[in-house]
C-alpha positions as CSV (number, residue, x, y, z in Angstrom):
1,X,187.4,111.9,83.7
2,X,185.6,109.8,86.4
3,X,185.4,112.9,88.6
4,X,183.4,114.8,85.8
5,X,180.7,112.1,85.4
6,X,178.6,112.9,88.5
7,X,178.5,116.6,87.6
8,X,177.6,115.7,84.0
9,X,174.7,113.4,85.1
10,X,173.5,116.2,87.5
11,X,173.5,118.7,84.6
12,X,171.6,116.4,82.2
13,X,169.0,115.6,84.9
14,X,168.5,119.3,85.5
15,X,168.2,120.4,81.9
16,X,166.1,117.5,80.7
17,X,163.5,117.6,83.4
18,X,160.1,118.9,82.1
19,X,159.0,122.2,83.4
20,X,156.2,121.9,86.0
21,X,153.0,123.8,85.2
22,X,152.4,126.7,87.6
23,X,149.4,126.3,89.9
24,X,149.3,130.0,90.8
25,X,146.5,132.1,89.4
26,X,146.7,135.7,88.6
27,X,145.5,138.0,91.4
28,X,143.7,141.2,90.5
29,X,145.4,144.5,91.7
30,X,143.5,146.4,94.4
31,X,142.2,148.8,91.8
32,X,141.4,147.7,88.2
33,X,140.9,150.4,85.6
34,X,138.5,149.9,82.7
35,X,138.3,152.1,79.7
36,X,134.9,152.6,78.1
37,X,134.9,154.0,74.5
38,X,131.5,155.4,73.8
39,X,129.8,157.3,71.0
40,X,129.7,160.3,73.3
41,X,133.4,160.1,74.4
42,X,135.7,158.1,76.6
43,X,135.2,157.2,80.3
44,X,137.7,155.5,82.6
45,X,136.5,153.5,85.6
46,X,138.5,152.6,88.7
47,X,137.1,149.4,90.2
48,X,137.7,148.6,93.9
49,X,138.6,144.9,93.8
50,X,139.8,145.0,97.5
51,X,136.4,146.0,98.9
52,X,134.0,144.6,96.3
53,X,135.9,141.6,94.9
54,X,132.9,139.6,93.7
55,X,131.1,142.5,91.9
56,X,134.4,143.6,90.3
57,X,135.2,140.1,89.2
58,X,131.7,139.7,87.7
59,X,132.0,143.0,85.8
60,X,135.5,142.1,84.5
61,X,134.1,138.8,83.1
62,X,131.9,140.9,80.8
63,X,134.8,143.2,79.9
64,X,137.2,140.4,79.2
65,X,134.7,138.4,77.1
66,X,133.8,141.5,75.0
67,X,130.2,141.2,76.2
68,X,129.9,144.9,76.8
69,X,131.2,145.8,73.3
70,X,128.3,147.1,71.2
71,X,125.9,147.6,74.1
72,X,124.5,150.9,75.2
73,X,123.8,153.5,77.9
74,X,120.1,153.4,77.6
75,X,118.8,155.2,80.7
76,X,119.3,158.7,82.3
77,X,117.6,159.3,85.6
78,X,117.7,162.9,86.7
79,X,116.9,164.2,90.2
80,X,113.6,166.0,90.4
81,X,115.1,168.5,92.8
82,X,118.3,169.1,90.8
83,X,118.3,167.9,87.2
84,X,122.1,168.2,87.1
85,X,122.3,165.2,89.4
86,X,121.3,161.6,88.8
87,X,122.7,158.6,87.1
88,X,123.1,157.0,83.7
89,X,122.6,153.2,83.3
90,X,124.1,150.9,80.7
91,X,125.1,147.4,79.9
92,X,123.5,144.4,78.1
93,X,120.0,145.3,79.1
94,X,117.9,142.1,78.9
95,X,119.8,140.5,76.1
96,X,120.0,136.8,77.1
97,X,122.7,136.0,74.5
98,X,125.2,138.1,76.3
99,X,124.3,137.2,79.9
100,X,126.5,135.2,82.3
101,X,125.5,133.5,85.5
102,X,124.5,135.9,88.2
103,X,126.9,136.9,91.0
104,X,126.2,137.3,94.7
105,X,125.1,140.8,95.8
106,X,127.6,142.9,97.7
107,X,125.6,145.8,99.1
108,X,127.0,149.0,100.6
109,X,126.5,147.7,104.1
110,X,128.9,144.9,103.3
111,X,131.6,146.8,101.3
112,X,131.5,150.3,103.0
113,X,131.4,151.8,99.5
114,X,128.6,154.4,99.1
115,X,126.8,156.2,96.4
116,X,128.9,159.3,96.3
117,X,129.5,161.5,93.2
118,X,131.2,159.5,90.5
119,X,130.3,156.1,92.0
120,X,130.0,153.0,89.8
121,X,127.1,150.8,91.0
122,X,125.8,147.5,89.8
123,X,122.1,146.9,89.3
124,X,120.4,143.9,91.0
125,X,117.7,141.5,89.9
126,X,114.4,140.8,91.6
127,X,116.3,138.8,94.2
128,X,118.2,140.9,96.6
129,X,120.9,138.3,96.7
130,X,121.8,138.6,93.0
131,X,123.6,141.4,91.1
132,X,122.9,141.7,87.4
133,X,125.1,142.8,84.4
134,X,123.9,146.4,84.1
135,X,125.6,149.3,85.8
136,X,125.1,153.0,86.7
137,X,127.5,156.0,86.8
138,X,126.5,158.7,89.3
139,X,126.5,162.4,89.0
140,X,126.3,163.9,92.4
141,X,125.7,161.9,95.7
142,X,122.6,159.7,95.8
143,X,122.6,158.3,99.4
144,X,119.1,156.9,99.0
145,X,120.6,154.1,96.8
146,X,122.7,152.9,99.8
147,X,121.5,150.0,102.0
148,X,119.2,151.2,104.8
149,X,116.5,149.6,107.0
150,X,113.9,148.1,104.7
151,X,116.0,148.3,101.5
152,X,119.2,146.4,100.4
153,X,120.2,149.3,98.2
154,X,122.6,148.7,95.3
155,X,126.2,147.5,95.0
156,X,128.9,150.2,94.5
157,X,132.1,148.7,93.2
158,X,134.2,151.6,92.0
159,X,134.2,155.2,90.7
160,X,134.6,157.3,87.6
161,X,138.3,158.1,87.3
162,X,138.2,160.1,84.1
163,X,135.5,161.3,81.7
164,X,132.9,162.8,84.0
165,X,132.0,165.5,81.5
166,X,131.0,162.7,79.1
167,X,128.8,161.2,81.9
168,X,127.1,164.6,82.5
169,X,126.4,165.0,78.7
170,X,124.7,161.6,78.6
171,X,122.7,162.5,81.7
172,X,121.4,165.7,80.1
173,X,120.1,164.0,76.9
174,X,116.4,163.9,76.2
175,X,114.5,161.0,77.7
176,X,111.0,159.5,77.7
177,X,109.1,156.2,77.5
178,X,109.8,153.5,80.1
179,X,107.5,151.9,82.6
180,X,107.5,151.7,86.4
181,X,110.7,153.0,88.0
182,X,112.1,153.8,84.6
183,X,109.1,155.8,83.4
184,X,110.3,158.9,81.5
185,X,114.0,157.9,81.8
186,X,114.8,156.0,78.6
187,X,117.2,157.8,76.3
188,X,115.6,158.7,73.0
189,X,119.0,158.1,71.4
190,X,121.0,155.5,73.4
191,X,124.7,156.1,73.6
192,X,126.7,153.2,72.2
193,X,129.4,151.5,74.3
194,X,131.7,150.8,71.4
195,X,134.4,148.9,73.4
196,X,135.2,148.1,77.0
197,X,138.8,147.1,77.9
198,X,140.7,146.7,81.1
199,X,143.9,148.8,81.4
200,X,145.7,146.8,84.1
201,X,145.7,143.3,85.6
202,X,145.4,140.1,83.5
203,X,142.4,139.5,81.3
204,X,140.6,136.2,82.1
205,X,138.0,135.4,79.4
206,X,135.4,132.9,80.5
207,X,135.7,130.8,77.4
208,X,131.9,130.6,77.2
209,X,130.1,130.7,73.8
210,X,129.7,134.2,72.4
211,X,126.1,133.7,71.2
212,X,125.5,137.4,70.4
213,X,128.0,137.1,67.6
214,X,126.1,134.4,65.8
215,X,123.7,135.8,63.3
216,X,120.1,134.7,63.8
217,X,118.3,133.3,60.8
218,X,116.1,135.8,58.9
219,X,112.4,135.1,58.8
220,X,111.0,134.8,55.4
221,X,108.4,137.5,54.7
222,X,105.5,136.2,52.7
223,X,103.8,138.5,50.2
224,X,100.4,139.8,51.2
225,X,97.4,137.8,49.8
226,X,94.9,139.8,47.8
């Protein structure tokens, strides 16, 4: 009986000790796939986390939070030399209720990813050091969007893996309006991004308030005075 006591105490100590919380954080796979369900059809993106980690992580924060759900592809920019080439642009636009803090800009001269056919590229703000939350999908190569002397270019962070016919259909839709660089490029009928969801890796929502889901108070309309 005495010889069993040490073994029994060891077993009790092992089974009763509380589990230690893991300090490991989930690491993204080298390529993260994201499915976009749109009103024009489905598109699947393959995002290059290995070469553009900060840009991919920023985009995934919008996906994991649901911040792209219900947004739009609102712009179609066609090449003047070949109208079958160009890019479509979508995202939250200028909606401040969906916006997250900006992320550092990873240009093509830093990542080695270039604006080839099917590239996924992040727009940037007025500051060349900040990427925004809107993105473009390319039809045909557009090397003038790459970094070059005198221009930082834009940040490629993946490619279209499936659904290029959908991208081409959106590019071909009628456009007009717009100002400055976007003049004549705004879609008359924007294409709804119904849902954006990742297909692999572990979702990591930010936990920040989802202000766009909160209904704004309606303004009371007063009758016209005669």
